[in-house]
N, C-alpha and C positions, 0 to 999 in steps of 0.2 A: 479257594478262588471264587471270584464272583460269577454268578450265573450269566450265561450269554443272553438270556431272555430278560435280563433286568430292565426295569422301566415299562414292561408290558402291563397293561391294565385294562379293566373294563369299568366304564363309568355309566352309572344310572342317574339321570337328572330329572328333577321336577322343576319347572320354571313357569312363572306367570308375569304379566306386565304389571308394573306398579299402579298404573291408572285403573286396573281392574278393581282395585279396592275403593275407588271413588266414582260412582256412577255419574256424578255431575261434572267430571273433569272435562268432557267434551260434549258436543251437541248431541251425539248419539252414543249410547253405551255399547261398547264392543269389547267385552272381556276376553282375555286369551290365557289359557292354561294348557301346557303341553308337557309331554314326557319324551325323553330321548334315551337311546341306548348307544353308547360309543364303544367301538372296538379299536384298541390302540396297541397292536402287537409291536414288539421291538426285538431286534437281534444284533448283538455286538460280536463282530468277527475278531476284533482285538480290543484293547483298552481304549482305543480312539475311534476306530471305524465301526459304523453302525448303519442299519437300515430300519426304517419305521413305516407304519401304515396307519391310516385313520379312516374309519368309515362309520357313519351315524345312521340310525333309524329314528325318525321323529314322528310323533303322532300328537295332534292337538286334541285335547279332551273337550274343550268348548267348540262351538260351531266355527269351523275354519273358513278363512277368506281366500285361501290359496290352494285348495284341493279340488279335485273333480268329482269326488263322491264322499259321502259321509264316512267318518272314521277312517279315512285313508292314511296309511302309513307311508311317509316319504323317505326316500333313500337319498343321502347326501352324495356329493362327489367323493370318489376314492382318491386320497392323497397319499402318494408314495414319496418317501424322503430318504436320501442317503447323505450321510454327513461324516465329518471328521472333527473331533473335539478333544483337546484343542489342537489347532494347526500350529500355533506358536504362543508363547507367553512373553509379553513385552517386559524386559527387565526393568528394575527400579520401581516402575509403577505397578508391576505384577498384574497386568491386565491380560486375560486369556482371550485369544482370538480363535473362533470356531467358524467353520464353513459347511454349507450343505447345499443340496439342490433338490427341489421337490417337483413332482409331476402331478398335475391335477387331471384326473381321468373323468370324463363327463358321464357319470353314472346317474346323476340326478335328472329329474324331468326339466328343471329350470335350465340347466346347461344344455340339455338336448334341444330345448325350444330355442335357445340362442344359437344353435348350430356350432357349439364349441367342440373343437376336435381335440385340443390338448392345451394345457397351461404349463409352462416351464418356468420355475422360479428359483434361480440361484440366490443364496442369501448368506449374510455374514453376521456374526454376533460377537459383541464385546462384553465381557463380564469381569467383575472384580469382587472377591470375597473379603470379608472383614471378620476379625475375631471379636465380635460384639454379640451380646446376648448368648444364645446357643448357636449362632450362625447368622450372618447377614450378607446378602449379595445384591448387587445392583448390576443392571445390564442395559444394553441397547442393541437392537437388531434392525437390519435393513434388508428388504427383499424386493427384487425387481422381477416382475412376472409378465413376459410376453404371452398374450393369449391368442391362440390360433383358431379362427372361426371359418366356417364355410361361407358365411354371408356376413355383411356388415350390420345387419339389423336382426332383431329377434322375431320369432314367429308370434309371440304374444308378450304382453306387458305384465309384469309381476307386481302385485301390490306390496307396499313396504310394511309388512306385518312382522314384528319382532317375535322370535320364538327360540332364540339361542343366544349364546354369549360368545365373546371374542375368543376365548380360549378353546372352545369346542369347534367341531367341524360343521360344515353345512351352512354357515352363515351367509355365504355368497348369494343365496336365494333372496335375501332381503336387502340387497344393495342395488337392485335394478330399478331405477326411477325414470327411465325413458326407454324408447324403442331402439336406440342405437347401441350397439355392442361396444365394449371397451377393448382396445387392441393392446393396451399396456397398462400395468398397475404397479404402483410404487407403495410399499408398506413400510412404515416405521413404528417401532414399539420401544417404549421405555418401561422398565419394570424394577421393582424393589421387592425382595423376598426376605422376610425376617422370621427366624425360629426363636420364639420366646422361651419355650420349654421343649422337652423331648417329644411331647405329644401335642404341642400347640404352635401353629405358624400362621403368618399373615403375608399375603401377596397383594401388590398394587400394580396395575398395568394401565398405561395410557398410550394410545397410538393414533397416527394420522395415515389415512389412505387417500391416494390420488389415482383416479382412472383417466387415461387419455382415450377419447373416443375415436372411432373411425371417422375420417373427414366426410363432410357432406357438401354438396354443391348448393350454396345459398342462392344461386341464380336459377335453380330449377323452377320452372313455371308451376309445378304442382304444389309448391310450398306457398301457402297463403299467409301463415303467421311468420313474420320475420323478426328476429331479435336485433336489438341495436348493435350488440357485439356477438360474434359467434361464441356459442357455448360448447366448447370442445373438451371440457373436463368435468369430472364429478369429484366432490370432496366428501369424505366421511371421517368420523372420529370414533374412537372406542375407549371406554373407561370401565375398568373392572376392579372390584375389591372383593377378596375372598379370605375367609378365616377357615383354616383346616384343623380338625381335631383327629388324633390318631389313637382310638381306644385300644386297638391291637395292631400288631405289626403289618397285618395284611389288609387293613381297612382304614381309609381316611374318610371323614365326613366333612364336606365343604358347605359353607353357607356364605352367600355373597350377593352382590348386585352388579349388574352390567348394563352399560348404555352403548349401543351400537346403532348409528344412524347417520343421515346426511347432516352436513354442517348448516345448511340453509333450510329455513321453514318455508312453507308455500308463499308467505308474504315477503320473502327475501330477507327477513330478519335472521339473526343467528340463534340457533338453539343453544340453550345452556348445555355444554358438553357433558356435564356430570349428572344432570337429571332433566329428562324431558319425556315426551310421550312414548319414546322407545325404550325407556328404562325397564329392566326386568329384575326380578328377585328369584334366586335359584337355590336349591338344595341338592348337593351331589353326594353320591356314594362311590368312592374309588376303591375298587378291588385290585390290589397289587398281586400279580401272578407269582412273582418271585417270593414275596413275603408269605403268601399262602402256602406255597410248596415248602418253604423253609419251616413254617410252623407245623405242617403235617409230618414232615420227615424227622423233626427234632422234638 
């Protein structure tokens, strides 16, 4: 029988911004290199029902722009997820439909500064597997996240400095480009995963995120800068490509690139969604708990 803790893993990541390799890329040279430690426990009560958690520790090795003291280690938000996979399989087309709900607990300094009380995110995922190569799957996921805050604005404004990828936790710290909090978020992700060999696989992910902000009184006399049209939404996109090597059953080595950032540049032009100033390059070490125990016991 399969272990109930299958899917549990520990991920150690080294990540740096692509423009760190080019000092002339921008007017000022601001390289960024960071390490993160991700704890991702999982428990399956049945073959379909599971609970998961995700918590990250992140430390920037270069001089950080978003910490209060040197060499500060930042804690991400704790994300708890309960799901059922699959809920149903659509006949003929053989598409699996899965559902889950996640809770975002504000354990990070950024969420606490935004007075976040809780984020609740029901989601649905459609996936289809094909008998190509050693295994091919495609999928689409949709998640709606009402965000509950104590106030409609943040206590401080966070700089948009990339330090993580879409697949990891804690990226929410880099999506705050204004002082108003978001009261609702819609996330869409499209992905393709292909296993070329038993020890080699490739994954590609593209996503769109929309934040709806708390309303603001545009007739407030304290507001001196007025926009032609109210800006009540923020748009972001994410793009990630990762190649995974499995030298042993308990370990996977991932190498990839990720771009997570706003759709619009400061001059209102559109960023290239696949490569821009927020593009990062990362190397991951995935330690699979079930695989490690299996190797030790056998």
